[in-house]
C-alpha positions in Angstrom: 74.5 -48.0 -20.6 73.7 -45.5 -17.9 76.1 -42.8 -16.8 73.8 -41.0 -14.4 74.4 -37.3 -14.3 78.2 -37.4 -14.9 80.0 -36.7 -18.2 82.4 -39.4 -19.4 86.1 -38.4 -19.2 86.7 -38.7 -23.0 83.9 -36.4 -23.8 85.0 -33.9 -21.2 88.5 -33.7 -22.8 86.9 -33.1 -26.2 84.6 -30.3 -25.1 87.1 -28.4 -22.9 89.2 -26.9 -25.8 86.1 -25.7 -27.6 84.8 -23.9 -24.5 88.1 -22.3 -23.8 88.2 -20.9 -27.4 85.0 -18.9 -27.0 85.6 -15.1 -26.4 84.7 -13.3 -23.1 84.3 -9.7 -24.5 86.6 -6.7 -24.1 87.7 -5.8 -20.6 88.8 -2.2 -21.3 86.2 0.5 -20.3 84.9 2.6 -23.2 85.5 5.9 -21.3 85.3 7.7 -18.0 82.2 7.0 -15.8 79.4 9.6 -16.2 78.2 11.6 -13.1 75.5 9.8 -11.1 74.1 12.7 -9.0 72.1 15.8 -9.9 74.1 19.1 -10.1 73.5 22.0 -7.7 71.7 23.8 -10.5 69.4 20.9 -11.1 68.6 20.7 -7.4 68.0 24.4 -7.3 65.6 24.2 -10.2 63.7 21.3 -8.5 63.4 23.2 -5.2 62.1 26.2 -7.1 59.4 24.2 -8.8 58.4 22.5 -5.5 58.3 25.8 -3.7 56.0 27.2 -6.4 53.8 24.2 -6.0 53.6 24.7 -2.2 52.7 28.3 -2.7 49.9 27.3 -5.1 48.6 24.7 -2.5 48.8 27.3 0.3 46.8 29.7 -1.9 44.1 27.0 -2.4 44.0 26.3 1.3 43.7 30.0 2.1 40.8 30.3 -0.3 39.1 27.3 1.3 39.6 28.7 4.8 38.1 32.0 3.6 35.1 30.1 2.3 34.7 28.1 5.5 35.1 31.3 7.7 32.5 33.0 5.6 30.1 30.0 6.1 30.7 30.2 9.9 30.3 33.9 9.9 27.0 33.4 8.1 25.9 30.9 10.7 26.8 33.2 13.5 25.2 36.2 12.0 22.3 34.6 10.2 21.3 31.5 12.2 19.1 29.3 10.0 17.1 28.4 13.1 14.8 30.8 14.9 15.7 31.8 18.5 12.9 32.0 21.0 13.1 34.0 24.2 9.5 33.9 25.4 6.0 32.5 24.9 5.2 32.0 21.2 2.8 30.5 18.7 4.7 28.8 15.9 2.7 29.0 12.7 5.4 28.3 10.1 7.5 25.3 9.4 11.1 25.5 10.5 13.6 25.0 13.2 13.3 26.8 16.5 15.4 26.9 19.7 15.3 28.5 23.1 18.1 30.9 24.2 16.9 31.1 27.8 14.3 29.8 30.2 10.7 30.8 29.5 9.0 31.8 32.8 5.2 32.3 32.4 3.3 35.0 34.2 0.0 34.5 32.4 -2.4 31.5 31.9 -1.5 31.1 28.2 0.3 28.1 26.7 4.0 28.7 26.7 4.5 27.4 23.2 1.7 26.5 20.8 2.7 24.7 17.6 0.3 25.3 14.7 2.3 24.1 11.7 3.8 20.9 10.3 7.5 20.2 9.9 8.6 22.0 13.0 11.6 21.2 15.2 11.8 22.7 18.6 15.0 22.4 20.6 14.8 23.6 24.2 18.6 23.5 24.3 18.5 22.4 27.9 16.5 25.4 29.0 13.2 25.2 31.0 9.6 26.2 30.4 8.2 27.1 33.8 4.5 27.8 34.3 2.9 29.6 37.2 0.3 26.9 37.9 -2.5 28.7 36.0 -1.5 27.9 32.4 -2.9 24.7 30.8 0.1 23.7 28.6 3.8 23.9 28.4 3.8 22.8 24.8 0.6 22.2 22.8 0.2 20.9 19.3 -3.2 21.7 17.8 -4.8 19.2 15.5 -3.9 17.9 13.0 -0.1 18.1 13.0 2.6 16.1 11.2 6.4 15.7 11.6 6.9 17.8 14.8 10.0 17.3 16.9 10.4 18.5 20.5 13.5 17.8 22.5 16.0 18.5 25.2 14.7 20.5 28.1 12.5 20.8 31.2 8.8 21.6 31.6 7.1 22.2 34.9 4.2 23.8 36.8 1.3 23.7 34.4 -2.2 22.5 35.4 -3.2 20.4 32.4 -0.2 18.9 30.5 3.5 19.3 29.9 3.2 18.3 26.3 -0.2 17.8 24.7 -0.2 16.5 21.1 -3.7 16.5 19.5 -3.8 14.3 16.3 -0.1 14.3 15.7 1.5 11.9 13.2 5.2 11.0 12.8 6.4 13.1 15.7 9.4 12.8 17.9 9.6 13.8 21.6 12.9 13.2 23.3 14.9 14.1 26.3 12.2 16.0 28.3 12.0 16.3 32.1 8.5 17.0 33.1 7.2 17.8 36.6 4.0 19.0 38.2 2.1 19.5 35.0 -1.4 18.7 36.2 -3.3 15.9 34.4 -0.5 14.7 32.1 3.2 14.7 31.6 3.0 13.7 27.9 -0.4 13.1 26.3 -0.9 11.8 22.7 -4.6 12.4 22.1 -6.7 11.2 19.2 -10.2 12.6 19.6 -12.0 11.4 16.5 -8.6 11.8 14.8 -5.3 10.0 14.6 -2.1 9.8 16.6 0.3 7.5 14.7 4.0 6.9 14.3 5.1 9.0 17.3 8.3 8.2 19.3 8.6 9.4 22.9 12.1 8.6 24.1 14.3 9.2 27.2 11.7 11.4 28.9 10.7 11.5 32.6 7.5 12.6 34.2 6.7 13.1 37.9 4.1 14.8 40.0 1.4 14.5 37.3 -2.0 12.8 37.3 -0.6 10.5 34.5 3.0 10.4 33.5 2.4 9.2 29.9 -1.0 8.8 28.2 -1.9 7.4 24.7 -5.6 8.0 24.1 -7.9 7.0 21.3 -11.4 8.3 22.0 -14.7 8.9 20.1 -13.6 7.0 17.0 -10.0 8.3 17.2 -7.0 6.0 16.7 -3.8 6.0 18.7 -1.8 3.5 16.7 1.7 2.4 16.1 3.5 4.7 18.6 6.5 3.9 20.7 7.5 4.9 24.2 11.1 4.0 24.9 13.4 4.4 27.9 10.9 6.7 29.7 10.4 6.9 33.5 7.2 7.8 35.3 7.8 8.3 39.0 5.5 9.7 41.7 2.5 10.3 39.5 -1.1 9.0 39.9 -0.7 6.5 37.0 2.6 5.9 35.4 1.6 4.9 31.8 -1.9 4.7 30.4 -3.0 3.2 27.0 -6.7 3.8 26.7 -9.7 3.9 24.3 -13.3 4.9 24.8 -16.4 5.0 22.8 -15.5 3.3 19.5 -11.9 4.5 19.7 -8.8 2.4 19.4 -5.4 2.3 21.1 -3.7 -0.5 19.2 -0.3 -1.7 18.2 1.8 0.5 20.4 5.1 -0.5 21.9 6.3 0.4 25.4 9.9 -0.7 25.9 12.5 -0.3 28.6 10.3 2.0 30.6 10.0 2.3 34.4 6.9 3.0 36.5 8.1 3.8 40.0 6.2 4.8 43.2 3.0 6.0 41.4 -0.1 6.1 43.6 -2.3 3.9 41.4 -1.1 1.7 38.5 2.3 1.5 37.0 1.0 0.5 33.5 -2.6 0.6 32.7 -4.4 -0.6 29.5 -8.1 -0.4 29.0 -10.8 -0.5 26.3 -14.3 0.6 27.4 -17.6 1.7 25.9 -17.0 -0.1 22.6 -13.4 1.0 22.5 -10.5 -1.4 22.1 -6.8 -1.6 23.1 -5.4 -4.5 21.1 -2.0 -5.7 20.1 0.1 -3.5 22.4 3.5 -4.8 23.5 5.3 -4.1 26.8 8.8 -5.4 26.8 11.8 -5.0 29.2 9.8 -2.8 31.5 9.5 -2.6 35.3 6.8 -1.6 37.7 7.9 -1.1 41.3 6.3 0.3 44.4 3.1 1.4 42.8 0.0 2.0 45.0 -2.3 -0.4 43.2 -1.2 -2.8 40.3 2.1 -3.1 38.5 0.1 -3.8 35.3 -3.6 -3.7 34.8 -5.1 -4.8 31.4 -8.8 -4.0 31.8 -11.7 -4.4 29.4 -14.7 -2.4 30.7 -18.3 -2.3 29.6 -18.5 -3.5 26.0 -14.8 -2.8 25.5 -12.0 -5.0 24.4 -8.3 -5.7 25.3 -7.0 -8.6 23.1 -3.7 -9.7 21.8 -1.6 -7.6 24.1 1.8 -8.8 25.3 3.8 -8.3 28.5 7.3 -9.8 27.9 10.4 -9.9 29.9 9.0 -7.4 32.5 9.2 -7.2 36.3 6.5 -6.3 38.8 8.0 -5.8 42.3 6.6 -4.6 45.6 3.3 -3.1 44.2 0.6 -2.8 46.8 -1.9 -5.1 45.0 -1.4 -7.6 42.1 1.8 -7.5 40.2 0.2 -8.3 36.7 -3.6 -8.1 36.5 -5.7 -9.1 33.4 -9.4 -8.6 33.9 -12.5 -8.8 31.7 -15.3 -6.9 33.4 -18.2 -6.3 31.0 -15.8 -6.6 28.1 -13.3 -9.1 26.5 -9.8 -9.5 27.9 -8.9 -12.4 25.6 -5.8 -13.8 23.8 -3.2 -11.8 25.7 0.2 -13.1 26.7 2.4 -12.7 29.8 5.8 -14.3 29.1 9.2 -14.4 30.7 8.1 -12.0 33.4 9.0 -11.8 37.1 6.4 -10.8 39.7 7.6 -10.8 43.3 6.8 -9.4 46.7 3.5 -7.8 45.7 0.6 -7.2 48.0 -1.8 -9.7 46.4 -1.2 -12.2 43.5 1.9 -12.2 41.4 -0.1 -12.8 38.1 -3.9 -12.9 38.1 -6.4 -13.5 35.3 -9.9 -12.5 36.4 -13.3 -13.0 34.9 -15.5 -10.1 36.0 -19.3 -9.6 35.7 -20.5 -9.9 32.1 -17.1 -10.1 30.6 -14.6 -12.7 29.4 -11.0 -13.5 30.2 -10.2 -16.4 27.9 -7.5 -17.8 25.7 -4.7 -16.0 27.6 -1.2 -17.4 28.0 1.0 -17.2 31.0 4.3 -18.9 30.3 7.9 -19.0 31.6 7.2 -16.6 34.4 8.5 -16.4 37.9 6.4 -15.5 40.9 7.5 -15.4 44.5 6.9 -14.0 48.0 3.6 -12.5 47.0 0.9 -12.0 49.7 -1.7 -14.1 47.9 -1.3 -16.7 45.2 1.6 -16.9 42.8 -0.6 -17.3 39.7 -4.4 -16.9 40.1 -7.1 -17.8 37.6 -10.2 -16.3 39.2 -13.8 -16.4 38.1 -16.3 -14.2 39.8 -19.0 -16.8 40.2 -20.6 -19.8 38.5 -22.1 -17.6 35.9 -18.8 -15.8 35.3 -16.1 -18.5 35.0 -12.6 -18.0 33.7 -12.1 -20.2 30.7 -9.6 -21.7 28.3 -6.3 -20.2 29.5 -2.9 -21.7 29.6 -0.3 -21.6 32.4 2.9 -23.3 31.3 6.5 -23.6 32.3 6.3 -21.1 35.3 8.0 -21.1 38.6 6.2 -20.1 41.7 7.9 -20.0 45.1 7.2 -19.0 48.7 3.9 -17.3 48.1 1.5 -16.8 51.0 -1.3 -18.5 49.1 -1.0 -21.3 46.5 1.5 -21.6 43.8 -1.3 -21.7 41.3 -5.0 -21.3 42.1 -8.1 -22.0 40.1 -11.4 -20.5 41.3 -14.6 -20.9 39.2 -12.3 -21.9 36.4 -13.3 -24.0 33.4 -11.2 -25.7 30.7 -7.8 -24.3 31.5 -4.5 -26.0 31.1 -1.9 -26.0 33.9 1.2 -27.9 32.9 5.0 -28.2 33.3 5.1 -25.8 36.2 7.5 -25.9 39.2 6.0 -24.9 42.5 8.0 -24.8 45.7 7.4 -23.7 49.3 4.0 -22.2 48.8 1.2 -22.5 51.3 -0.4 -24.9 48.9 0.6 -26.3 45.5 -2.4 -26.1 43.1 -5.9 -25.5 44.2 -9.0 -26.1 42.0 -12.0 -24.9 43.8 -15.5 -23.4 43.6 -17.0 -25.5 40.8 -13.8 -25.5 38.8 -14.1 -28.2 36.1 -12.7 -29.6 32.9 -9.3 -28.2 33.7 -6.1 -30.2 32.8 -3.4 -30.3 35.5 -0.4 -32.2 34.0 3.4 -32.7 34.6 3.6 -30.1 37.4 6.3 -30.6 40.1 5.4 -29.4 43.5 7.1 -29.4 46.9 6.3 -27.8 50.2 5.6 -28.2 53.8 1.9 -27.0 54.2 -1.3 -28.9 54.7 -2.4 -29.6 51.1 -0.6 -30.0 47.8 -3.2 -30.5 45.1 -6.6 -29.7 46.6 -10.2 -29.5 45.4 -12.8 -27.6 47.3 -16.3 -26.7 48.0 -18.5 -26.3 46.1 -17.2 -29.5 44.6 -14.8 -29.2 41.6 -15.3 -32.1 39.3 -14.2 -33.6 36.0 -10.8 -32.1 36.1 -8.0 -34.2 34.6 -5.0 -34.6 37.0 -2.2 -36.7 35.5 1.6 -37.1 35.6 2.2 -34.7 38.5 4.8 -35.0 41.2 4.0 -33.7 44.7 6.0 -34.1 47.9 6.3 -32.7 51.4 2.7 -31.6 52.2 0.6 -33.3 54.9 -1.8 -34.4 52.1 -0.2 -34.2 48.7 -3.4 -35.0 46.8 -6.6 -34.0 48.5 -10.3 -34.1 47.5 -9.8 -35.7 44.1 -13.1 -37.5 44.2 -15.3 -37.0 41.1 -12.3 -35.9 39.1 -10.3 -37.8 36.5 -6.9 -38.6 37.8 -4.1 -41.1 37.4 -3.3 -43.4 40.3 -1.4 -41.8 43.1 1.7 -43.8 43.7 4.2 -43.6 46.5 7.2 -45.5 45.2 10.1 -46.6 47.3 13.2 -47.4 45.3 13.0 -48.5 41.7 9.6 -48.1 40.0 7.8 -51.3 39.1 7.2 -52.1 35.4 3.7 -53.4 36.3 0.7 -52.2 38.2 0.0 -48.5 39.1 3.7 -47.6 39.0 3.8 -48.5 35.3 0.6 -46.4 34.5 1.6 -43.6 32.1 -1.0 -41.3 33.9 0.3 -41.9 37.4 0.8 -39.1 39.9 3.7 -39.4 42.2 3.5 -38.6 45.9 6.4 -38.8 48.4 
């Protein structure tokens, strides 16, 4: 029988007397309540103890203040760095700083560093030559771990900062003007310049703003130029090697070459020297009197594996970006994600010069526009000096005075997936260009020719899967080349015949 959660009445009557018989405890208090607050005496004792503790703390603070004041007094009265007030030769390691401008009245170097582990802080002061002295700051070879920072150098006839065989150096925050041949020169003559950072510096009115030089077997390797500006010099930045020297693996990032009279950025290997594996990224060359970038391999020299990435070449008087093998090898370099516009010649040009090579280079994802010659130009000198085996891919070329992409004495190059618009011509393959592959390019314009061969006849080029519209003759002079049928569809493409050919070129 279920009763749920209730107690039967009979049971309740039986339990109740038992519960009522249990005791509840005495209700009478055992005594008067005890005090619940501290007495005045206890409070006074507590305050006295706290006051003593405060006094002890104050004494410790006073002692610490005395110690700190003594330290500051020691710094003020016994500065661990050495102050400089005039021309000097630093022959001991340590930290040095200027307390005023140094104004030269002789032809000596203002500051000569002849020790390792030296830090020189110009403290915002200036080193001012009189035009007869060679160097503002010179580091004689070999040197290690030298830091120079924070000031101005001007009016010397050879260099603002000249570092001969320096390793692990740091040059920061210098403003250099009118210092003759060089603003900053890292020079390895049969020696080594390695691991140097040049940062946040400016150079103007010099023959070369910034120069990295490996000469006569010397190596200028693994250095970094960052956020520097070269304005109004002969050359902005030079990375160079001569006579079995090397200028390799350096990084130039976020730098600007503006209004220099020759090249903005110049890389060269000559006379058995090589400039390989250097990287330019996030840089800009604007308004220079010759080229934005020139990567040049001279007689028996080499420039290979260099990269120009995410850079801009704008309103330079000649080519924006120029790679050339002239007597040497300019091979395996990359130009990627760059913009080259409004230059006086081609936006990007790869050139095969006399006795050299310019092969295996890559130009990809670049934008060229409004240049006074071709957007992208692969240019061989003659039938004996053809430009071979390069790749141009995924680029955009717009409103150039010449062609969007031009091949001249070019052999075995690949031109694919490019977009070309409103150029004088789309793609030209001329002067005995052969064995090139032109594929999946989209071209539009309003000139005379889209795709055009030329004289002397260019033969055996493969021309497939392209689209061209708007020119008077979209596909001209294709005879003796290999090409997919040219179709002019109207409406839906047919599933048979030429329109179904996977190699077909579209014209409309």
